N, C-alpha and C positions, 0 to 999 in steps of 0.2 A: 194300609192297602194290601190287595190279596196277593197270593202266591204269582210270581211271572208266567205269564202265558208259555213263553220260551222257557223249557226244561233248561237248556244249555245256560240261560240268563240268569235262571235262579239260583243254578250250582254256584255259578260265577258268585253273583252276590253272597251265597251264604260262605263261599271260602274268602271272600275279600273281608266279610263281618267277622269272621273266625282270626283273622291275621294275616291270612295268607300273602304274598307278594301276589303284584298282578301277574306275573308269568305264571306263577303256581295255581292261582285261581283260571286263569284262562286255559291251561294244560288240563286242571281238574273237571274243568267242562266239557271236554272232550276234543278241544280245537286245537288245530295244529298249523306250523308256519314252516316257512323255508330255511328260516334260521332264526336265531335267538333274536335278534334285531326286528326283523317281519312279528314275531310273536309280542315282543313287547310294545311295538307300535300298535297292534291290533288290539291288546288288551287296554292300554290307555284310550284309544278311541271308544270301546265298549265300556269304560267307565266315565265316558262323558255322557251316557244316555241317561236323559234324566228319570225314567223310571228304576233304571238300576241303581242310580245314586238313592235315590227314594228308598228303594228296597233295602238296601245295604244300612241306611239309618234307621230304618224301621224294626230290623233284625237286631242292630246294635240296641237301640234303645228297650227293648224287648227283652233282651238278655240282661241289660242294666235293670232293668225293672226285678226280674224275677232274683237278682241277686242283691235287690234293696240297695243297690249301689246309686248314690246321688252327691252330688256338691257337698250339700248341707252334712249329710252324714258324713262324708270324707272329713270336711271341715272341723266338725264335732270330734271325730277319733283322734285328729290331730291336736285340737285344743287341750284334748286330755292328756296328752304328752307334753305340750309345750308349756300346760301352766300346773303341771302336777308339782305337788308340794310333799317332798321326802317325809316330814312331819306327819303326814298322815298314814305313813305306812312302819315310820322307825321311831325309836324313843331312844333317847339317851340323857345323860347327867346324873345328878345326885337323886338318888331313891327311885331308880327303875326297878321292877318286879320282874325278875327273869323265872321263869317255869322250867325246872328239869323234865327227864322222860318219864319219870313217875309222878309227874304233877305235883311237885312241892314247888314253892314259890320262896323265892329269896331277893333280897333286897339287893341291889347292885349299883352302881356308879358306870356300868359299862354301856354296851347298847344292844337294844334288843328289838325284835320285831312284832308289832301288832298281831294277835290272832287273825286269821285269814277271815274270820267270820265279821270282824271289827272293823274291816278296810272295806271304804265305800266303793263303789263300782268304778267311778271315774278314776280313782289311783290304782285301783287294781290293774285298768286297761293300761297304763301307764309304766307297768312293772314288765320288764323283758325276762328277767330270772331271778329265782328265789333259791339257792342250794345250801345247804349244810356242809360246812368245810371242818375240818380240823381244828380251826382257830375260832369256828362259830358260823353263825347264818351269813352269808352273803347275797346282798339285794342290788340288783343292776336294772335301772331304769332306763327304758327308750331316751336315744339321741332327741333331748329338749331342743337343743340348737337347730338340728335338722328340720324339727317339725314347725318351730317357728319360723324358720327359712321359707319353708313350702306356704304357710299361712299367710307371710308377708307378701311373695310373690304373688299369690291367688288377687291379693287384696291390691298390687300394684304398689307395694310401699317402698320395693327396692328397685324400681325401673329407674335405668340409666341410660343415656343416649349420649354419645358423642359422634358427629358428623364430621366425615372427612370430605375434602374437596381438595381438587387442584388447583391449578392456575386459575386466577380470576373467577373463582367458585366453581369451576366445572370440573368434570369427572376425573381421577387420576389416570392418568397415560401410562399403560403398559406396552411392551413391544416382546414380541415375540414370544420365545420360552423363557426371557429373563423377566418375567411378569413383576418378581418381587426384588429388584436391585438392593442393593447394600444401602446408595444411598434413600430409595425408596423406604426401605426399612427405618431408616434413621429420622425421616420424615413422619413417618407413622408412629414411631414411638414417641417422638418431640410433641406431636399433635394428643397423642393419649394422654400423657403426661400433664399438658397443658389443660386438658378437659377435665382430669382428675383434679388438679390443684383449684381449677375455677369451681368443682362441685362440693370441694372442701370449705373452700370461701364462703359460697353461699350457705352451707349448711353451719357454719360458724357465726353468722350475721343473722343466722335465722331467716334466710330466705326460703 
């Protein structure tokens, strides 16, 4: 869609798309309010305008396209880390060829890193740091578990939900400022533990 006809609406949409808060975007657009609550209320109403919402989405989509940021590419980059094999970058064991600063090679049973030209692009993307230390070369890979966790969550592999209810299936009741009493906390802990054990039981039984 084209630029919004209302210049203030356009500025507001641009600011929201850049990550500004509703209040910040509202003020950047030149609007004022009697107080912060009034500003927040007006900004919220403006953000329900269909044209403004569509404009924000369009700006964000164009920015992502320019940066070539897509879900597929993000998952591919995470996969490089999650499925990286250290043997594609480092060698160890009997008969490892080690090259010194002068280019001379000797056979060693220690650990050596492959030449950078010999490491494939996917493995190189998974390496976070390569450093020459007093004891030799240190190679650090990006966090495999964190990458796999992100991939798994995107695929819905780790979604768990435990529903908590009060008496007769109704909502858990709270009173005044004592929203979470010790007794309520105990009940919640009990229900959560019960749910956790149930999930473990299903996993063991292959359910």
